Every structure is written in structure tokens, then in C-alpha cells.
C-alpha positions as CSV (number, residue, x, y, z in Angstrom):
1,M,-29.1,-42.6,-29.4
2,A,-29.9,-46.6,-29.4
3,A,-30.0,-47.9,-33.4
4,T,-33.0,-48.4,-35.2
5,K,-33.8,-52.4,-35.2
6,T,-34.3,-54.3,-38.4
7,F,-37.8,-55.2,-39.7
8,E,-36.0,-59.1,-39.0
9,E,-34.0,-57.6,-35.7
10,R,-37.4,-56.9,-34.2
11,L,-38.9,-60.1,-35.4
12,K,-36.8,-61.7,-33.6
13,A,-37.5,-60.2,-30.5
14,M,-40.8,-61.2,-31.0
15,R,-40.0,-64.6,-31.9
16,D,-38.1,-64.9,-28.5
17,L,-40.9,-62.9,-26.1
18,G,-42.8,-66.0,-28.2
19,A,-40.6,-68.9,-26.9
20,R,-39.9,-67.9,-23.7
21,Y,-44.0,-68.3,-23.1
22,L,-43.9,-71.7,-24.6
23,G,-41.3,-72.7,-22.0
24,R,-44.4,-71.5,-19.6
25,V,-45.1,-73.5,-16.5
26,Y,-48.8,-74.7,-16.5
27,P,-51.0,-76.3,-14.1
28,G,-50.9,-80.3,-15.3
29,E,-47.3,-79.6,-16.4
30,K,-44.4,-79.2,-13.7
31,P,-47.7,-78.8,-10.2
32,D,-45.0,-78.0,-7.9
33,F,-43.3,-74.9,-9.7
34,W,-46.5,-73.7,-10.7
35,P,-48.2,-70.7,-8.1
36,Y,-52.0,-71.6,-8.7
37,T,-51.5,-75.5,-7.9
38,T,-54.3,-76.3,-5.3
39,P,-53.3,-78.3,-2.7
40,K,-55.1,-81.4,-2.1
41,P,-57.0,-82.0,1.0
42,G,-54.0,-82.0,4.1
43,E,-51.4,-80.3,2.0
44,A,-49.7,-77.5,2.7
45,P,-50.0,-74.9,-0.1
46,K,-47.3,-75.2,-2.5
47,T,-44.4,-72.6,-2.6
48,V,-42.8,-71.8,-6.3
49,P,-38.5,-71.4,-5.8
50,K,-39.1,-67.9,-8.2
51,A,-41.6,-66.3,-10.4
52,P,-42.8,-68.1,-13.7
53,P,-40.9,-67.1,-16.6
54,A,-43.5,-65.8,-18.4
55,A,-43.7,-62.9,-15.2
56,A,-40.9,-61.0,-16.6
57,M,-42.4,-60.3,-19.7
58,M,-46.0,-58.5,-18.2
59,T,-46.2,-54.8,-17.5
60,D,-47.6,-53.7,-14.2
61,Q,-50.0,-52.1,-16.7
62,N,-50.8,-55.7,-18.6
63,V,-54.4,-56.0,-19.3
64,V,-56.6,-59.1,-20.4
65,W,-59.6,-58.6,-22.1
66,T,-61.2,-61.9,-23.5
67,N,-64.2,-62.2,-26.0
68,I,-66.6,-64.2,-23.4
69,D,-67.2,-60.8,-21.0
70,E,-65.5,-58.3,-23.5
71,F,-63.9,-56.2,-21.1
72,D,-60.7,-55.4,-20.1
73,A,-58.9,-56.7,-16.1
74,P,-55.8,-56.2,-14.9
75,S,-53.7,-59.2,-15.2
76,S,-53.6,-59.4,-11.7
77,V,-57.8,-60.0,-11.4
78,H,-57.4,-62.0,-14.7
79,G,-54.8,-64.0,-13.2
80,E,-57.6,-64.5,-10.6
81,W,-59.6,-66.5,-12.6
82,A,-56.8,-69.1,-13.9
83,R,-56.5,-70.0,-10.0
84,V,-60.5,-71.1,-10.3
85,I,-60.1,-72.7,-13.9
86,T,-57.2,-75.1,-12.1
87,E,-59.4,-75.5,-8.7
88,A,-62.1,-76.8,-11.6
89,V,-59.9,-78.8,-13.5
90,P,-56.9,-79.6,-11.3
91,D,-54.9,-81.7,-14.2
92,W,-55.5,-78.5,-16.4
93,K,-52.8,-78.8,-18.9
94,R,-52.2,-77.3,-22.7
95,E,-51.7,-79.2,-26.1
96,N,-50.2,-78.3,-29.6
97,V,-48.6,-74.9,-28.3
98,Q,-47.9,-72.3,-31.4
99,I,-46.9,-69.1,-31.7
100,Y,-47.1,-66.8,-34.4
101,P,-44.6,-63.5,-34.2
102,F,-46.5,-60.4,-35.5
103,L,-44.7,-56.3,-36.7
104,T,-47.8,-55.1,-38.2
105,G,-51.4,-54.9,-38.8
106,Q,-54.3,-54.1,-40.5
107,R,-57.9,-53.3,-39.6
108,V,-61.4,-52.2,-41.2
109,N,-64.4,-50.5,-38.9
110,L,-66.5,-52.3,-41.5
111,P,-66.0,-54.8,-44.7
112,G,-65.0,-53.2,-47.7
113,E,-63.4,-50.2,-46.0
114,K,-60.3,-49.5,-47.0
115,P,-57.8,-50.8,-44.7
116,E,-56.2,-48.7,-41.9
117,D,-52.4,-49.7,-41.5
118,M,-51.5,-50.6,-37.7
119,D,-48.2,-50.0,-36.5
120,V,-47.9,-53.0,-33.7
121,Q,-45.9,-55.8,-32.4
122,G,-46.3,-59.1,-30.8
123,Y,-47.1,-62.7,-31.2
124,I,-50.6,-64.8,-31.5
125,V,-50.7,-68.5,-29.2
126,E,-52.8,-71.3,-30.5
127,Q,-53.2,-73.5,-27.8
128,T,-55.9,-76.6,-26.2
129,G,-56.7,-76.7,-22.6
130,T,-57.7,-80.3,-21.6
131,G,-58.3,-81.7,-17.7
132,T,-60.7,-83.6,-16.0
133,T,-62.8,-81.6,-13.6
134,V,-63.6,-82.3,-9.9
135,D,-66.4,-83.9,-11.4
136,G,-65.0,-86.5,-13.7
137,K,-65.7,-84.8,-16.8
138,P,-63.6,-84.0,-19.4
139,Y,-62.8,-80.2,-20.3
140,R,-61.0,-79.5,-23.6
141,V,-61.1,-75.5,-24.5
142,S,-59.3,-73.6,-27.5
143,I,-57.7,-70.4,-26.5
144,C,-56.3,-67.8,-28.7
145,H,-54.3,-64.9,-27.1
146,V,-53.6,-62.3,-29.1
147,M,-50.1,-60.8,-26.7
148,F,-49.4,-56.7,-27.8
149,V,-46.1,-56.0,-27.2
150,K,-44.3,-52.1,-26.3
151,D,-40.5,-51.8,-25.3
152,G,-40.0,-55.3,-24.9
153,K,-42.9,-56.8,-23.0
154,V,-46.6,-57.7,-22.8
155,V,-49.0,-55.1,-22.8
156,R,-52.2,-56.4,-23.9
157,N,-53.5,-59.3,-23.9
158,N,-56.8,-60.1,-26.3
159,Q,-58.1,-63.5,-25.3
160,Y,-60.1,-65.8,-27.3
161,W,-62.1,-69.0,-25.8
162,G,-64.2,-70.8,-26.8
163,S,-65.0,-75.0,-27.1
164,A,-67.2,-77.9,-28.9
165,D,-68.6,-78.9,-25.9
166,P,-71.2,-77.0,-24.0
167,A,-70.2,-78.4,-20.9
168,S,-66.5,-77.3,-21.0
169,Q,-67.5,-73.1,-22.4
170,A,-70.3,-73.2,-19.7
171,L,-67.3,-74.1,-16.9
172,N,-64.9,-71.1,-18.7
173,I,-68.4,-68.8,-18.2
174,R,-69.4,-69.7,-14.7
175,T,-65.6,-68.9,-13.6
176,L,-64.7,-65.8,-15.5
177,D,-68.4,-64.7,-14.4
178,A,-67.3,-65.5,-10.7
179,T,-63.6,-63.9,-10.4
180,R,-63.6,-60.9,-13.5
181,G,-67.1,-60.6,-13.8
182,E,-67.5,-59.2,-10.0
183,Y,-64.4,-56.9,-11.2
184,R,-66.6,-55.8,-14.1
185,R,-69.7,-54.4,-11.9
186,Q,-68.3,-52.8,-9.5
187,A,-66.1,-51.0,-13.2
188,L,-69.1,-50.0,-14.5
189,S,-70.8,-48.9,-11.2
190,K,-68.6,-46.1,-11.1
191,K,-69.7,-43.0,-12.1
192,G,-69.1,-42.0,-15.4
193,R,-68.5,-45.0,-16.9
194,G,-70.2,-47.0,-19.5
195,A,-70.7,-50.6,-21.2
196,P,-67.8,-51.1,-22.8
């Protein structure tokens, strides 16, 4: 039986996962490495020599929720959104990435109620996505990911996307609906499924 890890050891494990996420390759940073890179006209599709460092951090059952559609989708479905965003903003890149590991949490259903303790662990990622759209307009979005971890791998990724630029946020909504939206419509049309 494995020894119970101390608080410091558990926190270090979350920091290490966060550091691996910080090292993840994104579009616009190392385009020859990122699998979602859109080839230029006449170019052959890019090949990826190995999986991005973050790939080994997710479970096969990892789900992604966003504040835009408020719906859980498999990471494979969400990955299609990443591909479409990259097509719309070919030089998409991140700035000011910050990681905050956590080992516990609290929640209340309504303000003023007694807080309920939660036994959770993971890390929060804050970053700004920037770039230029294919039609030459600036793109800027603020992103917060709350990554929940179990047995050393991310099992859930709650994403919050927003922008002070209405055109950037409209692009996020449009591309999300074109990808995750179809999955959501199919899931809700199945017998016995209600709105989330």
C-alpha cells in the first residue's frame, strides 16, 4: 500500500502538472510542431514528430465545459474547436500565462448558505489569446481554465472565454457553435436527455 502523500507533495504534483501545461505548444508559437496548424495553400499537411506534452496529461474520458455553451463535451470534440479557431486565427498565440495549483475547494448553492468543502485538486490557468484573423482583424480573448485532476491526469477542464472586443467574442461563439454545437444538438436530441 502506497504511503499517503503530504500536502506539500500533492501541491508539488499539481505545480509539476501546471509546468507541463505551461510548456505546451500552441499555434503561432511553434507551428511546425502543433497538430492543428493549417497548411498554407499548396503546402502538404504538417506532420507532428511526437504528441504535445499536454496529451499525456489528459484521461481518455476527459471532458471540456465552456461558459459559452455550458455543455460538457469530450476533449476530442473540443479539439475540433481548437482546429477551427486556428484556421480563423492562423497566428493564434498566448500571452501572460499564469498557473495556480489548488488542493481543495468550497462551494455554496446560494450566497449566505454554509460553505460545503470539496475534496478536489488541480490547477487554474489564466492566459490571453491573441492574433490576427484571416481577414486581417485583431483578435484578443481572455481565457481561464479550471483543470480538475485525478490520479495525476486531468479529468475535467472548465473553460471561461471572454473578450472586451465584440468581434473576437463573436468569432469564439461562431466557431464553437459550428463544432461543439452539433455535438450538443445531437446529445440533447437523444431520448431522455434534457437541457444541461
